[in-house]
C-alpha positions in Angstrom: 227.3 273.9 217.9 228.9 275.4 214.7 232.5 276.6 215.0 233.2 280.2 216.0 233.6 281.6 212.5 230.3 280.0 211.4 228.6 281.4 214.6 229.7 284.9 213.6 228.3 284.4 210.1 224.9 283.1 211.5 224.8 286.1 213.9 225.3 288.5 211.0 222.7 286.7 209.0 220.3 287.1 211.9 220.9 290.8 212.2 220.4 291.5 208.5 217.3 289.2 208.3 215.6 291.3 211.0 215.5 294.2 208.6 213.3 292.6 206.0 213.1 288.9 205.9 211.8 288.0 209.4 208.7 288.3 211.5 208.8 288.4 215.3 207.1 290.3 218.0 208.8 291.8 221.1 209.2 289.3 223.8 205.9 288.0 225.1 206.2 287.8 228.9 204.4 286.7 232.0 205.5 287.1 235.6 205.3 284.0 237.9 204.7 284.5 241.6 208.4 284.0 242.6 209.9 287.4 243.3 211.9 288.8 240.3 211.0 285.8 238.1 209.9 286.0 234.5 208.8 283.7 231.6 209.2 284.9 228.0 208.0 283.4 224.7 210.0 284.5 221.7 208.5 283.2 218.4 210.2 283.9 215.1 209.7 283.2 211.4 212.3 283.6 208.7 210.8 284.0 205.3 212.4 282.7 202.1 209.7 283.0 199.5 208.4 279.5 200.2 211.9 278.1 199.6 213.7 275.5 201.7 215.6 278.0 203.8 212.5 279.3 205.6 212.5 278.7 209.3 209.9 278.7 212.1 210.4 278.3 215.8 210.3 279.8 219.3 212.4 280.2 222.3 210.8 279.7 225.7 212.9 281.0 228.6 212.2 281.3 232.3 214.3 283.2 234.9 214.1 282.6 238.7 216.8 284.5 240.6 215.8 282.6 243.8 217.0 279.3 242.2 220.6 280.2 243.2 219.6 279.5 246.8 218.3 276.0 245.8 221.4 275.1 243.8 219.5 275.3 240.5 220.3 277.4 237.4 218.5 280.7 237.5 217.7 280.5 233.7 216.0 277.6 232.0 215.0 277.5 228.3 214.0 275.5 225.3 214.2 276.2 221.6 211.3 274.6 219.7 211.6 274.3 215.9 208.8 273.5 213.5 208.9 272.7 209.8 208.2 276.0 208.1 206.2 274.4 205.2 203.9 272.2 207.3 204.1 273.4 210.9 205.1 269.9 212.0 207.3 269.7 215.1 210.9 269.3 214.1 213.1 269.5 217.2 213.4 270.5 220.9 216.8 271.8 222.1 218.3 273.1 225.3 218.3 276.9 224.9 221.1 277.6 227.4 224.1 276.8 225.3 222.4 278.3 222.2 221.7 281.6 224.1 225.2 281.8 225.4 226.8 281.3 222.0 224.4 283.3 219.8 224.7 286.3 222.2 228.5 286.3 222.1 228.3 285.9 218.3 226.1 289.0 218.0 228.6 290.9 220.2 231.3 289.6 217.8 229.5 291.2 214.8 229.5 294.5 216.7 233.2 294.1 217.6 234.2 293.1 214.1 232.6 296.2 212.6 232.8 298.9 215.2 235.8 298.3 217.5 238.2 301.3 217.2 241.4 300.8 215.2 244.5 300.6 217.3 248.1 300.8 216.2 251.4 300.1 217.9 249.9 298.1 220.7 247.4 295.3 221.5 243.8 296.1 221.8 242.4 296.5 225.3 239.1 294.9 226.3 237.1 294.8 229.5 234.6 292.1 230.4 232.2 292.9 233.3 230.6 289.7 234.6 232.2 286.3 234.8 229.0 284.1 234.4 227.9 282.1 231.5 228.0 285.0 229.1 231.4 286.1 230.3 232.7 282.6 229.4 231.1 282.6 226.0 232.5 286.0 225.1 236.1 285.2 225.9 236.8 283.1 222.7 235.0 285.8 220.6 237.3 288.5 222.0 240.4 286.4 221.3 239.3 285.6 217.8 238.5 289.2 216.8 241.1 291.1 218.8 244.3 288.9 218.5 246.7 289.3 221.4 244.1 291.3 223.3 244.8 292.6 226.8 241.7 291.5 228.7 240.7 292.9 232.0 237.9 291.1 234.0 235.7 292.1 236.8 233.0 290.3 238.7 231.4 291.1 242.1 232.6 287.6 243.1 236.4 287.7 242.8 236.7 283.9 242.7 234.5 283.8 239.6 236.6 286.5 237.9 239.8 284.6 238.8 238.5 281.4 237.4 237.5 283.1 234.1 240.9 284.7 233.9 242.5 281.3 234.1 240.2 280.1 231.2 241.1 283.2 229.2 244.8 282.7 229.6 244.4 279.3 227.9 242.2 280.7 225.1 243.6 281.3 221.7 244.0 285.0 220.9 244.0 286.2 224.5 247.4 287.9 225.1 246.9 288.8 228.7 244.1 288.3 231.2 244.0 290.1 234.6 241.4 290.6 237.3 240.6 294.2 238.2 239.7 295.3 241.7 236.8 297.4 240.5 234.6 297.6 237.4 235.8 301.1 236.9 239.4 300.1 236.8 238.5 297.3 234.4 237.0 299.6 231.8 239.5 302.4 232.1 241.2 303.0 228.7 239.6 299.9 227.2 238.9 299.9 223.5 236.1 297.4 223.8 233.8 297.0 226.9 231.3 294.2 227.2 229.0 294.3 230.2 227.3 291.0 231.1 226.2 291.3 234.7 223.2 289.7 236.3 220.1 291.5 235.3 218.9 294.2 237.8 221.8 293.5 240.1 222.8 297.2 239.9 221.3 300.1 237.9 223.1 302.2 235.3 226.4 302.5 237.2 228.9 302.8 234.4 229.0 306.5 233.4 230.8 308.3 230.6 233.8 309.4 232.8 234.7 305.7 233.2 235.2 305.2 229.5 237.7 306.0 226.8 236.3 308.6 224.3 236.4 306.3 221.2 235.5 303.0 222.9 233.0 300.4 221.7 230.5 299.6 224.5 228.4 296.4 224.1 225.9 296.0 226.9 224.1 292.6 226.8 222.5 293.2 230.2 219.9 295.8 229.2 220.4 299.0 231.2 221.6 297.1 234.3 225.2 298.3 234.0 225.5 301.0 231.3 224.2 304.4 232.2 221.8 306.1 229.7 224.3 309.0 229.3 226.7 306.7 227.6 224.2 306.0 224.9 222.8 309.6 224.7 226.3 311.0 223.9 227.4 308.2 221.6 228.4 309.0 218.0 226.5 305.8 217.1 223.9 303.9 219.1 222.7 300.6 217.6 220.2 298.0 218.8 219.4 294.5 217.5 215.7 295.1 217.1 214.1 298.5 217.3 210.6 297.4 218.2 211.8 295.3 221.1 214.1 298.1 222.4 211.3 300.7 222.3 208.8 298.4 224.0 211.4 297.7 226.8 212.0 301.4 227.1 208.3 302.1 227.4 208.2 299.4 230.1 210.9 301.3 232.1 213.9 299.0 231.3 215.8 301.8 229.4 214.9 305.0 231.2 216.4 308.1 229.7 218.0 306.1 226.8 217.7 307.8 223.4 216.1 306.5 220.2 218.6 304.2 218.4 220.5 305.6 215.4 219.8 302.3 213.6 219.6 298.6 214.1 222.7 296.5 213.7 221.3 294.9 210.5 220.4 298.3 209.0 224.0 299.5 209.7 225.4 296.4 208.0 223.2 296.7 205.0 223.9 300.4 204.6 227.6 299.9 205.0 227.7 302.3 208.0 231.4 302.8 209.0 232.5 303.4 212.5 232.7 307.2 213.1 236.2 308.5 213.0 235.8 309.9 216.5 233.3 309.2 219.3 231.9 306.3 221.2 229.8 303.5 219.7 227.2 301.7 221.8 225.6 298.5 220.6 222.9 297.2 222.9 221.4 293.8 221.9 218.6 292.3 224.0 218.4 288.9 222.3 215.9 288.0 219.6 214.1 284.6 219.1 215.2 284.6 215.4 218.9 284.1 216.5 217.9 281.1 218.6 215.9 279.6 215.7 218.8 280.2 213.2 221.4 278.7 215.5 219.0 275.9 216.4 218.5 275.0 212.8 222.3 274.9 212.2 222.6 272.5 215.2 219.7 270.2 214.1 220.9 270.2 210.5 224.3 268.9 211.7 222.7 266.4 214.0 220.5 265.1 211.1 223.5 264.6 208.8 225.5 262.9 211.5 222.7 260.7 212.8 223.0 261.9 216.4 220.4 263.1 218.9 217.3 261.3 220.2 214.5 260.8 217.6 211.1 261.1 219.2 208.0 259.4 217.7 205.9 261.8 215.7 
């Protein structure tokens, strides 16, 4: 996995490539018989005019909430890379760490560009959800908001406590505490990241919970963040417009507005954070990010001579 600064660069490259240089459909999904389960295929191609930087691959991800009762991870996934010039198989990678780190890095792009400026005090951040994504976001918050005052909430207090311990040992985290409720965690926070289990609740975080100029980054679809937060935002960004609109048509984002722009469009246009008002950046995850991160990992492995080489 590339170091954090490089992950942030790769995430920004992904967001800008989505504007013009990439081809990918909304997630292609089927629904296995297990209640609440899903299986998604996320193919992506990065064009480079026939040059060596073109990429081709796919993420295959399955989600089975009932796995928790079996002592198995709820999410499994693979990233499959092909040679963009010949289509020959190139690599198979475990998608779980890639997903965790690329998601946090995209959040980092949003935080770096759209977190409100503070003076005379440390920035305050709230992280809702202490699972895999909670863990991957902690170093990003510490890196981009030095000496940040971090408040954590999870419906399982022991998980929140464990993540608080990790956060206190993470560079850039000034203070890490566990809040008794999610509402207390986000109160007066400059940056709010929601990373709760999908469909565990439904649009519970309303406007009155939040500081007026906060940056809100939901990575859990509309599970936690209420539509009114996005409707009344000064700026509402998504990672991929087509995917967001399809999910809204399918009922995942009921009452959410059309996005102001995509993250990549805002970057390329030089869109500044509004002087006043809330910014909401909702990113659903795109297969291109997994392909770009996977390529970086495989390139490092090839140079270092590590990994398992399979017969072609």
